[in-house]
N, C-alpha and C positions, 0 to 999 in steps of 0.2 A: 769594631766591637770585640769585646773580650770573649775568649773561650774559657769557661770556668769549670773546674773539676769539683763536682759536688760530693761525690762519694765513690768508693770502690770496694769491691769484695772479691775474694778468690777462694778457691778450694785450697786445702793443703796441697803441696806438690809431692806426688807419690813416687816411690822408687820404681825402677824397671821391674815389671812383674810383681809389683807390690800391692798395697791396699786399695788402689784405685783401678788396677788393671782389669778388674771384672766389669767395669763400666764401659758401655759403648761410648765412643768419642763424642757423638752428638748428644747423648745424655749427659756426659761430663760437661759439655759446653753449656748446657741449659741450667746447670746448678747455680752458678753465680748470677745468671740473669734472673732466675726466680728469687734468689736471696736479695738481690738489689731492689726488686720491686716490693718485696715484703718489708724492707727497711724504709721504704718511702710510700706508705699507703695513700698519701694524698696525691700521688701522681697517677692520673688516668693512663693506663698503658697505651691507649690509643693515641696519646699525645707524643709518643716516641716517634720522631721523624725518620730514624734510621738506626739499625743495629749493624755495626762494623766489627768484624772479627778477623784477627790474623790467624792463619793456619798454614803450616808449611807442607804437610803431606798431601792430604786430599785424595789419597788413593784407596782409602778404606771406608770406614763408617762416617768419615768426614767428607765424603764425596758430595757432589751436587749442592755446593754452597751451604756449608755447615752453619753459617750465621743465620740463614733463613730457617734451616732445620731446627736449630737450637731455640730460636725465639718462638717458634710454633710449639715445640715441646715444653717450653717454659710457660705457655699459656697466654702469650701476647696475642692480640687480635690479628687476624689474617691480613688486615689492612696495613700492618707495620712491615716495611721492607727490610731486607737484610742483604749484606754483601760481604763476601770473604776475600781477603787480600793476602797475597803471598809475596813477601820480600824475605823469605827464609827466616833467619833469626831476628830480623827486624819487622816481621809481619804484624805482630801486635802493636809495636810502636808506630808502624805505618797506619794502623787503624785509628790510633789516638790522634796522630797528626792530621789524617784526612777528616776525622770527626771535628777536630778543632777548626779546620779550614772551612767546613760547612757552616759552623756557627759564626765565624768571623765574616763570611761572605753573605750572611743573612739567608742561607738556603735551609736552615734548620733552627729550631729553638731548643730541642731536647734530643740528644743522641746517646746511645750506649755504645761504647767502644771497648775492645779488649782482645782476647784471643784464647785459643785452646790448642793442646797437643796431647794426644793419647799415644805416646811413643811405644808403650808396651804392646799396643794393638795394631801397630803398623803392619800392613799385610805384605806378603811376598807378591810380586807381580811377574807375569810371564812375558818375556821379551817377544816382540812380534817375530813371526817366522820369516826367514829370508828366502824360503823356497816353498813350493807347494808340497803338501804332505811331508813335512820335515820328520826326520828320524829322531831328533832330539831337540829340546828347547831349554833355555836357561831361565831359572828363577832368580829374581833380585830382591833382597831385603830393602825396605823403604824407610826404616826408622830414622836414618840420618846419613848424610853424605851423598857422594856421587853414585849414580847407577845409569846403565845404558848410555855410557859416555859417547858423545859424537867423536868419531875418529879424526875429524878435522881440528879438534881442540889440541893445542900443544900439551905435551905430557906434564910440563910444569904446572899448567893451569889446573889440571885435574888430579893433582896429588891429594891424598886423603887430608882431611882437616888437621888431624894430629901430626902427620908427617910435615905438612906445610908449616905448622906452628913450631915444630921442633927446629926447623931450619931458621925460622924467624928468631926464636929465642937465642940460638947460637950466634946469629948475625948481630944481635943487639948485646951480646956479651953477658947474657943472663946465666946464672949458675943454678944447678939443680937444687941446692940448699935454699936459694932465694925463692924458687917456685914452691918448694915444699913448705917453707915458712909462711908464704902467703896463703896456701891452702889451709894450713893449721889455723891461722888467724881467722879465716872465713868460717870454719866450723866453730871455733870458740866464740866468736862474736855472734853468730847466728843463734847458737844455743843460749847465750846470755840474753839476747833480745827476747827469745821466747820465755825464758825464765822470768824476765822483768815485765812480761805482759804486753810487750810492745806490738805484738801481732794479734792480740785478742780482738781488736776492733775491726780487723781487715780480713780475717780468715774464718770461713764457715766450715764446721766439721762435716765430713762425709762418712756416715756410718761410724765405725770405730776409729777412723783416721782423723785426728784433731790437729796434728802438727805435721810439718814438713818431714818426710821420712828420710831424706838424704843426709840430715845433720848427724855427724858422728861425734857423740859425746866422749867416745874413747879414743879419739884421734890424738896421736902423739908423734913427735919428730922421729923417733926410732922406727915406728911402724911405717911411716911415710918413706923413710930412707930405704927400707927393705924392698919396696915395690920395684919391679922390673920395668924398664922402658916399654911403653905400649905400642909404639909406632915405628921407631927407628932403632936398630941395634946400637947400644951405647948412647942412646938419645936422652933427652931431658924430660920429655913428657911421659907421665905415668897416669894410671887410673886415679891416683891420689891427688894430683895437681891439675886434673881436668874435671869439667862438670859432668855429672852423670846423665844418662838417659832417664827421662822423667815424664810423668803424666800430670796435667793440671789445666785449670782454666781460670780466667779472671774477667770481670766485667766492671766497667767504669762509667759512671753517669756524668755526662758533660752537658752543660746548658749555657744559654745566653744570660746576660744580666737581667733581662726582662723576665725570663722564665724563673730565675732564682727569686726575684722579687715577688712574683705571683705565688710561688709555692712556699715562700718563707724559708728558702734554703740559705744556709750560710756556707758558701763554697770553701773548700779546703785550699784551693790553689788556682792559679791561672796557667794555662798551657801557652807557652810563648813561641818564639821562633823555632825553626828546625832547619837542619841541613842534612842532606844525604849525598854522599860522594862515591866515586868508584876508584878502585886501585887494581893492580894486577891480581887476578884471582888467587894466586898462591900467597899474596901478601894481605889477605883479609884480616889477619890478626892485628895489624897495625893501622887498619882503616879508621878506628875511632879518633886517631890523632888528627888527620886532615879534616875529618867531619867536625870535630870540636873547633878547630881553627876556622873553618868556614862559618860555623854557627856564631862564634864570637865576633867575627868580622861583620856578619850581617846585622848583628844586634848592637854593634858599637861597644862591645865589652872586652875586658881583658880577663886573664886567668884570676887576677886578684879580686875581681868583682864577683866571683863564684864562691858561695859559702860551702856547698857540699857537692860531691860528685858520686854518681852511681855508674860504675863501669862494668859492663857485662863480663863475668868470669867464665866465658866459654872454656878458657884455659887460664891458669894463673899468669902466663906470659902476657896476656892481653892487657890487664890493668898495669902490670909492671912496666911494659913498654910505654904506655900512655903516661904514667907517672914520670918516667924519665924524660920522655920527649917533650912533654908539656910543662915540666917543672912544677908538678902538683905536690902539695903536702899530703903524704899518705894518710895522715890522721883525719883528713877531710874526704877520704875515698872509701866507699863501701863501709860506712861506720858500723853497720850491724851485719857484716858478712855479705856474701854474694852467692852466685849460682853454683859454685863448687860445693857449697853446703846446702843451700835451699833446693837446688835442682834447676834444670834448664829445659822445661817443656817448651819447645821452640816457639810456638805461636803465642804463648802466654808470658814468656820470660821478659821481654822488653817492657810491657806495661807494668809488670811488677816493680821494675826499677822506678818508673814514674810515680806509681802509687806510694811506694816506700819513701821516695824522696819528698813527696808532698807531706806525708805524715811527720817525717823527722824535722823538716823545716818548720812545720807548725809547732812541734814540741819545743823548738828552740826560739820561738817567738817571731819567726818569719825569716825571709831571705830569698836568695836565688840559687837554684841548683841546675845541674846538667846531668841528664841521663844519656849515656852513649853506649852503642853496641857495635860489635863487629858482625859482619854478615857474610855467609858463604858466597862463593863466586866473586869475591872482591868488592864488597861495598861496606860502608860505614854510615851510621846515622846518629845524630845528636839532637836532643830536644831540651829546650829551656823550660824550667818550672819556677814560677814565682809565688811566694806566699807573703802576703802583706803583714807587716808587723803591727 
């Protein structure tokens, strides 16, 4: 049985401490859920079999199963269950994959999948005391990356995401100029997509925030070149060629063919096969490569069979490594920019790739695409998206 993507809607992705940062994370998560139901008034909310959300933090207002909290805040009946999944940067993608599996298995007819991250509101957490009546305790920020590291972990595994990517970029022979050029491309293309109205159908304004706040219309090569290395002295990774801390949420309506026929829905796409793999934790930035290879092998496809690629721009090095290692045509990759410009709210970021891929394939008359992400602690995920011509 096919798993069909009926529709998707998201908030704009807000800058760190930007226009969405005043919203509780569970309230932020409810916004696209509510908008999705408003777009489909013929759907009885009680018919939703499951709400699956990805969320990587879960230490603040997104605690205690934010998917369930969000659906209740959005006004869905108490009879609708919700589950929150955590595969770090692949959390929202995992929600889509699991929702599609439920449909193919016949365990559901209508599901909502997506994700949320309120990185601006990530709390500090207090490390458990190692002794009775401690004289000092340590606070840890939870917005992104390692904290309270287990000392049994090798030091290489627990390097910061930026430092690990810096080493990967050097290992793959990438130059600073190439990383900055890709970052500039991301901003220019994302801005052009908004100006062309390509996101008007998929983004709901939140108060005064109507567009993604991270897109830099003033980005230029000289300003990018002036930025200092952010993680390693004399390194390659800067704030300009890395994705920003962001806030945002996305909800996607998935359904069976029978449910689509019953409601008169014309699905945008089919969610196809997927693959998730593991690599050494410090090599997470190249994990999309084996994930894509595993996916194509499972699906009996080759690189030439894929019309478009959406590759997560956690850092510019990630898509550049994949393009080189997989032999991809760069003009088929992130055709309207990526996370360096749009932002990277961790739980909502992967489903944005899937949603944007489905819309762009539809605009081009159909085809097959792959959305692939790198994931902290050494994982990669790739998902096939099909749009009939």
